[in-house]
VEXNUTI-896450 format. One record per residue (C-alpha): residue number from 1; residue in three letters; z, y, x. Coordinates in Angstrom, 2 decimals. Each point is the difference from the previous one (the first is absolute). Layout:
BEGIN
NUM;ALA;Z;Y;X
...
This chain:
BEGIN
1;MET;-3.47;35.35;0.13
2;LYS;-0.32;2.54;-2.77
3;TYR;-3.11;1.26;-1.72
4;GLY;-0.71;3.49;-1.29
5;ILE;-2.86;2.03;-1.35
6;CYS;-0.91;3.68;0.03
7;ALA;1.00;1.35;-3.39
8;ALA;-2.36;2.99;-0.17
9;GLY;-3.13;-0.50;-2.07
10;ARG;0.34;-3.73;-0.55
11;PHE;1.98;-0.44;-3.22
12;GLY;-0.55;3.23;-1.91
13;GLU;3.23;1.96;-0.16
14;LEU;2.67;-0.56;2.62
15;GLU;2.36;-1.40;-2.62
16;ASP;-2.62;-2.66;-0.80
17;ALA;-0.03;-1.03;3.67
18;PHE;3.73;-0.72;-0.10
19;ARG;-0.48;-2.11;-3.11
20;VAL;-3.17;-1.93;0.89
21;ALA;0.36;-0.57;3.76
22;PRO;3.03;-2.34;-0.22
23;GLU;-1.64;-1.91;-2.85
24;ILE;-2.86;-0.77;2.40
25;GLY;2.42;-1.01;2.74
26;PHE;0.41;3.04;2.24
27;ASP;3.38;0.80;1.52
28;GLY;-0.53;3.70;0.60
29;LEU;-2.04;3.13;-0.59
30;GLU;-1.17;2.63;2.46
31;ILE;0.80;3.35;-1.63
32;PRO;-2.54;2.84;0.23
33;PHE;0.39;3.47;1.47
34;VAL;-3.66;0.92;-0.04
35;LYS;-0.50;3.21;-1.99
36;VAL;-1.00;3.03;2.04
37;ASP;0.29;3.00;-2.33
38;ASN;2.50;-1.39;-2.51
39;TYR;2.19;-2.10;2.26
40;GLU;3.10;1.22;-1.86
41;ASP;-1.21;-2.13;-2.92
42;GLU;0.38;-3.22;1.98
43;LEU;3.02;-1.96;-1.22
44;ILE;1.21;-0.59;3.54
45;TRP;0.22;3.77;0.58
46;THR;2.89;0.79;-2.35
47;ARG;3.42;-1.46;-0.58
48;GLU;-0.81;-0.47;-3.68
49;GLY;-3.15;-1.88;1.00
50;VAL;1.94;-2.11;2.47
51;ARG;2.47;-0.93;-2.73
52;GLN;-2.93;-1.10;-2.15
53;LEU;-1.47;-2.09;2.81
54;ARG;3.34;-1.67;0.65
55;SER;0.42;-0.70;-3.70
56;TRP;-3.40;-1.73;-0.21
57;SER;0.70;-1.86;3.23
58;GLU;3.28;-1.35;-1.34
59;GLN;-1.36;-0.72;-3.48
60;HIS;-2.93;-2.06;1.26
61;ALA;1.61;-1.38;3.19
62;VAL;-2.68;1.51;2.25
63;GLU;0.79;1.36;3.46
64;MET;-1.41;3.22;1.45
65;PRO;-0.49;-0.82;3.68
66;SER;-2.20;2.95;0.88
67;CYS;-1.53;3.30;-1.01
68;VAL;-3.57;0.89;0.95
69;ALA;-0.25;3.65;1.05
70;GLY;-3.75;0.15;-0.61
71;ARG;-0.07;3.79;-0.38
72;TYR;0.43;0.19;3.77
73;ASN;-3.64;-1.06;0.33
74;LEU;-0.91;3.50;-1.22
75;ARG;2.93;2.19;1.06
76;GLY;1.85;-1.61;2.87
77;PHE;1.54;0.33;3.42
78;PRO;-3.26;0.23;2.05
79;ASP;-1.55;2.77;-2.13
80;ASP;-1.70;2.95;1.73
81;ASP;1.97;2.45;-2.14
82;PRO;3.58;0.47;1.25
83;ARG;1.12;0.87;-3.53
84;VAL;-1.18;-3.40;-1.21
85;ARG;1.84;-1.67;2.86
86;GLU;3.20;1.86;-0.91
87;GLU;-0.42;-1.02;-3.64
88;ALA;-0.52;-3.63;1.05
89;VAL;3.33;-0.03;1.82
90;GLU;1.84;1.75;-2.84
91;LEU;-1.34;-2.40;-2.61
92;MET;0.67;-3.07;2.10
93;LEU;3.64;0.98;0.51
94;HIS;0.44;0.21;-3.76
95;LEU;-1.95;-3.23;-0.59
96;ILE;2.26;-1.83;2.45
97;ASP;3.05;1.11;-1.97
98;MET;-1.52;-1.06;-3.32
99;CYS;-1.13;-3.37;1.34
100;ALA;3.49;-0.65;1.36
101;GLU;1.44;0.84;-3.41
102;ALA;-2.50;-2.35;-1.66
103;GLY;0.79;-2.83;2.40
104;ILE;-3.46;0.12;1.58
105;GLY;0.22;-0.95;3.65
106;LYS;-3.47;0.86;1.32
107;ILE;-2.38;2.94;-0.36
108;LEU;-3.63;-0.72;0.80
109;THR;-0.93;3.11;1.97
110;ALA;-3.78;0.19;-0.15
111;PHE;-2.52;1.34;2.52
112;PHE;-3.44;-0.43;-1.55
113;GLY;-2.77;2.26;-1.27
114;ASP;0.64;3.66;0.79
115;GLN;3.06;-0.96;2.05
116;MET;-1.54;-2.71;2.16
117;LEU;1.38;-0.25;3.54
118;ASP;-3.36;0.60;1.64
119;GLY;1.05;1.89;3.11
120;GLU;2.92;0.66;2.31
121;GLU;0.86;3.32;-1.60
122;ARG;0.32;-1.57;-3.44
123;ILE;1.96;-2.93;1.42
124;GLN;2.46;2.43;1.58
125;ARG;0.36;1.90;-3.26
126;ALA;0.79;-3.28;-1.74
127;ILE;2.60;-0.81;2.65
128;ASP;1.56;3.44;-0.45
129;GLY;0.11;-0.24;-3.80
130;VAL;1.43;-3.51;-0.15
131;SER;2.52;0.93;2.72
132;GLU;1.33;2.80;-2.22
133;CYS;0.48;-2.43;-2.89
134;ALA;1.30;-3.03;1.89
135;PRO;3.66;1.12;0.27
136;ARG;0.19;0.37;-3.79
137;ALA;-1.58;-3.44;-0.42
138;GLU;2.52;-1.49;2.42
139;SER;2.94;1.55;-1.86
140;GLN;-1.31;-1.21;-3.36
141;GLY;-0.93;-3.52;1.13
142;VAL;-3.69;0.51;-0.76
143;THR;-2.89;-1.09;2.23
144;LEU;-3.07;2.21;0.45
145;ALA;-2.73;-2.65;0.13
146;LEU;-3.11;1.54;1.55
147;GLU;-3.43;-1.15;-1.14
148;GLY;-3.35;1.22;1.28
149;THR;-3.13;-0.69;1.97
150;VAL;1.26;-0.20;3.60
151;ASP;0.57;-3.14;2.05
152;VAL;3.32;-1.61;0.81
153;GLU;0.27;1.59;3.44
154;THR;-0.25;3.46;-1.56
155;TRP;2.69;-0.87;-2.54
156;LEU;2.29;-1.23;2.76
157;ARG;-0.58;3.16;2.02
158;MET;0.70;2.21;-3.01
159;ILE;3.15;-1.84;-1.04
160;ASP;1.29;0.05;3.56
161;ALA;-0.50;3.78;0.05
162;ILE;1.77;0.38;-3.36
163;GLY;2.91;-2.04;1.29
164;SER;1.53;-1.06;-3.30
165;GLU;0.98;-3.40;-1.37
166;ALA;-0.92;1.32;-3.46
167;VAL;-3.74;-0.08;0.80
168;GLY;-2.33;-3.02;-0.13
169;VAL;-3.51;-1.02;-0.99
170;TYR;-1.27;-1.00;-3.44
171;TYR;-2.83;-2.37;0.89
172;ASP;-3.05;-0.45;-2.22
173;VAL;-2.15;-3.04;0.76
174;GLY;-2.97;1.44;-1.92
175;ASN;0.08;3.29;1.85
176;ALA;0.17;-1.90;3.29
177;LEU;-3.39;-1.54;-0.72
178;ARG;-1.38;3.32;-1.22
179;PHE;0.88;1.73;3.26
180;GLY;-0.99;-2.84;2.30
181;LEU;3.52;-1.14;0.96
182;ASP;1.34;-3.52;0.56
183;GLY;2.47;-0.14;-2.88
184;PRO;1.74;-3.30;0.83
185;GLU;0.53;0.94;3.65
186;GLU;1.22;3.48;-0.87
187;MET;2.53;-1.42;-2.47
188;ARG;1.26;-2.32;2.73
189;ARG;0.40;2.91;2.40
190;LEU;1.79;2.18;-2.53
191;ASP;2.31;-2.88;-0.87
192;GLU;0.81;-0.51;3.69
193;GLU;0.96;3.68;0.22
194;GLY;2.06;-0.15;-3.20
195;LEU;-2.24;2.58;-1.67
196;LEU;-1.78;-1.96;-2.75
197;SER;1.54;1.68;-3.05
198;GLN;-2.12;-1.41;-2.82
199;ILE;-3.48;-1.39;-0.71
200;HIS;-2.75;0.93;-2.44
201;ILE;-2.22;-2.82;-1.18
202;LYS;-3.56;0.96;-0.91
203;ASP;-3.50;-1.21;0.78
204;MET;-2.77;2.15;1.44
205;THR;-3.62;-0.47;0.99
206;TYR;-1.48;1.15;3.27
207;ASP;-1.76;2.77;-1.94
208;HIS;3.39;1.29;-1.22
209;LYS;0.10;-1.33;-3.57
210;ASN;3.33;-0.98;-1.52
211;LYS;-0.43;-3.48;-1.49
212;PRO;2.08;-2.55;-1.92
213;LEU;1.97;-2.20;2.36
214;GLY;-2.25;-2.61;1.55
215;ASP;-3.25;1.82;-0.79
216;GLY;-0.06;2.25;3.07
217;ASP;-0.15;-0.52;3.75
218;VAL;3.69;-0.09;0.96
219;ASP;0.88;-3.05;2.13
220;TRP;2.60;-1.41;-2.38
221;ASP;0.52;-3.15;2.06
222;GLY;0.90;2.23;2.95
223;VAL;2.27;2.18;-2.15
224;GLY;1.82;-3.04;-1.39
225;GLU;0.40;-1.50;3.46
226;ALA;1.50;3.23;1.32
227;LEU;2.41;0.31;-2.93
228;ARG;1.22;-3.56;0.55
229;GLU;0.25;0.46;3.77
230;ILE;2.19;3.11;-0.25
231;SER;1.98;-1.48;-2.91
232;TYR;-0.62;3.12;-2.06
233;ASP;2.46;0.02;-2.88
234;ASP;-0.22;3.45;-1.56
235;TYR;-2.31;1.45;-2.65
236;LEU;-3.72;-0.66;-0.18
237;VAL;-1.28;2.77;-2.28
238;LEU;-3.33;-0.39;-1.76
239;GLU;-2.27;3.04;0.21
240;THR;-2.83;-1.75;-1.81
241;PRO;-2.59;1.66;-2.25
242;SER;1.03;1.00;-3.50
243;SER;-1.06;-2.41;-2.72
244;GLU;-0.89;-0.01;-3.68
245;ASN;1.85;-3.34;-0.24
246;PRO;3.11;0.68;2.06
247;ARG;2.07;-2.98;-1.13
248;GLU;-2.71;-2.51;0.88
249;ASP;-1.36;1.64;3.13
250;TYR;3.30;1.07;1.54
251;ALA;1.44;-3.48;-0.65
252;THR;-2.99;-1.51;1.82
253;TRP;0.37;2.40;2.93
254;LEU;3.75;-0.57;0.14
255;GLU;-0.56;-3.74;0.33
256;PHE;-2.60;0.67;2.71
257;THR;2.65;1.97;1.90
258;ARG;2.67;-2.63;-0.44
259;GLN;-2.29;-2.60;1.58
260;LEU;-0.38;2.05;3.18
261;THR;3.35;-1.17;1.31
262;GLU;-0.05;-3.60;-1.29
């Protein structure tokens, strides 16, 4: 088992995340691609930025298992505007190349907010957009890990329609509670289908508040039981709230996560 944390907004500058995270005990960082208007400024977008990320990764012995493409929550594949959909494909093709160069194996492809999969038309647009990008992901050895608000049966239907081994699901146990889904059972089903790409660890309340681990309503006993049952042995990535005392709080939440599989 390996343990990661979302780098954006939790340690100050991204360079600080590479320095502090391993001191706390994390194995990896989830790299951000979240800017909408100035996405060219993201380090993962340029070869110079990728060289910097790799340098920090090597210097501090921190892996980069995944990149979170959060900007797709605002300008993504299901958008009503065909120009936005075309842009989403164009940017994803480039992001796949840069992630491959950085040694990042998974791209969290997000479907929340403005790009929520809340109808068949939007689901089909998502299928079409990911289908255009999947061959590049296959050739580069990168997985497009889909995350959103739909249930496991919808994910399976979408991935079957896309028809690519480079597509899976990034499961978030906090979001499962938020959207009324059975997180442990859905993880089991995705694991059975070979589509459980990676897991976000965060706690939520029934009224949709992001809480420190253990302070919300997620069934952690059920989550831990499912992880042990499927022998999950990849990254658990903390998407916990930001903190004014990151060393202390993130160390506490990391230990909480470690205990899930003991």
